[in-house]
C-alpha positions as MATLAB code, in Angstrom:
seq = 'MGTGEKLYSIFAILFVIALAVILILYPECRQLKILLPISLVGLIVNILFMFIVLRDIFLREYMTFGQKVLWAVMILVLWPAVFVYLPKFGFRARRKLT';
ca = [
       6.076  -17.505    7.915;
       6.665  -17.310    4.232;
      10.118  -17.155    2.682;
      10.026  -13.368    2.362;
       8.988  -12.946    5.987;
      11.778  -15.273    7.125;
      14.362  -13.366    5.090;
      13.100  -10.038    6.415;
      13.205  -11.357    9.994;
      16.819  -12.402    9.578;
      17.622   -9.034    7.978;
      15.956   -7.130   10.848;
      17.863   -9.072   13.506;
      21.168   -8.570   11.679;
      20.358   -4.866   11.254;
      19.786   -4.414   14.995;
      22.998   -6.271   15.840;
      24.961   -4.255   13.268;
      23.497   -0.997   14.579;
      24.473   -1.844   18.147;
      28.007   -2.810   17.104;
      28.439    0.365   15.060;
      27.237    2.561   17.933;
      29.568    0.796   20.374;
      32.677    0.755   18.177;
      32.344    4.137   16.445;
      31.687    6.999   18.885;
      31.377    9.497   16.023;
      28.129    7.757   15.019;
      26.609    8.830   18.335;
      26.355   12.428   17.168;
      22.813   13.621   16.663;
      23.142   14.350   12.922;
      24.150   10.717   12.274;
      22.207    9.039   15.066;
      18.765   10.409   14.135;
      18.623    9.050   10.567;
      20.093    5.691   11.597;
      17.604    5.434   14.455;
      14.716    6.323   12.159;
      15.691    3.535    9.762;
      16.010    1.160   12.733;
      12.569    2.182   13.973;
      10.974    1.506   10.590;
      12.763   -1.842   10.232;
      11.677   -2.939   13.717;
       8.053   -1.818   13.347;
       7.699   -3.975   10.244;
       9.556   -6.820   11.975;
       7.248   -6.675   15.012;
       4.214   -6.654   12.703;
       5.471   -9.794   10.945;
       6.250  -11.616   14.199;
       2.998  -10.663   15.964;
       0.983  -11.563   12.869;
       2.714  -14.940   12.776;
       1.967  -15.549   16.452;
      -1.749  -14.896   16.065;
      -2.040  -16.948   12.845;
      -0.711  -20.098   14.544;
      -3.503  -22.663   14.712;
      -2.030  -25.103   17.209;
      -1.391  -22.548   19.950;
      -4.093  -21.668   22.444;
      -5.139  -18.043   22.781;
      -3.320  -17.867   26.131;
      -0.079  -19.093   24.552;
      -0.418  -16.551   21.763;
      -0.935  -13.698   24.231;
       1.974  -14.909   26.380;
       4.351  -14.973   23.404;
       3.134  -11.565   22.205;
       3.640   -9.990   25.634;
       7.050  -11.629   26.060;
       8.224  -10.337   22.686;
       6.861   -6.830   23.247;
       8.280   -6.521   26.773;
      11.478   -8.532   26.349;
      12.556   -8.111   22.722;
      15.274  -10.827   22.938;
      12.466  -13.389   23.390;
      12.215  -13.246   19.599;
      15.477  -15.232   19.512;
      13.595  -18.083   21.188;
      10.314  -17.703   19.295;
      11.686  -17.613   15.756;
      13.630  -20.910   15.800;
      11.020  -22.675   17.928;
       7.895  -21.571   16.041;
       8.442  -18.714   13.585;
      10.577  -20.461   10.984;
       8.311  -23.511   10.929;
       5.123  -24.056    8.970;
       1.899  -22.664   10.449;
      -0.070  -25.825    9.728;
      -1.771  -27.636   12.540;
       0.372  -30.228   14.327;
      -1.289  -33.559   15.062;
];
């Protein structure tokens, strides 16, 4: 991942956490007129975030195709798996390990 992708990934994770905290702590934000625009922004942020993460997975040279598919499925099915992937692989260089 490049620097911009790393910064955006951190922003997207913080956005999701902030959104969850706001919806838990402030019940007035659960009204439809507030919830719809916030959810739309969250959807756009997460679509771009998933694109960045999945692109990074499939650009890794030192992972086998099976490993790439496994990580992609884990992240798509269990979103919190991104908390494992990013520190372990995502924030490191894509160059081939020897």
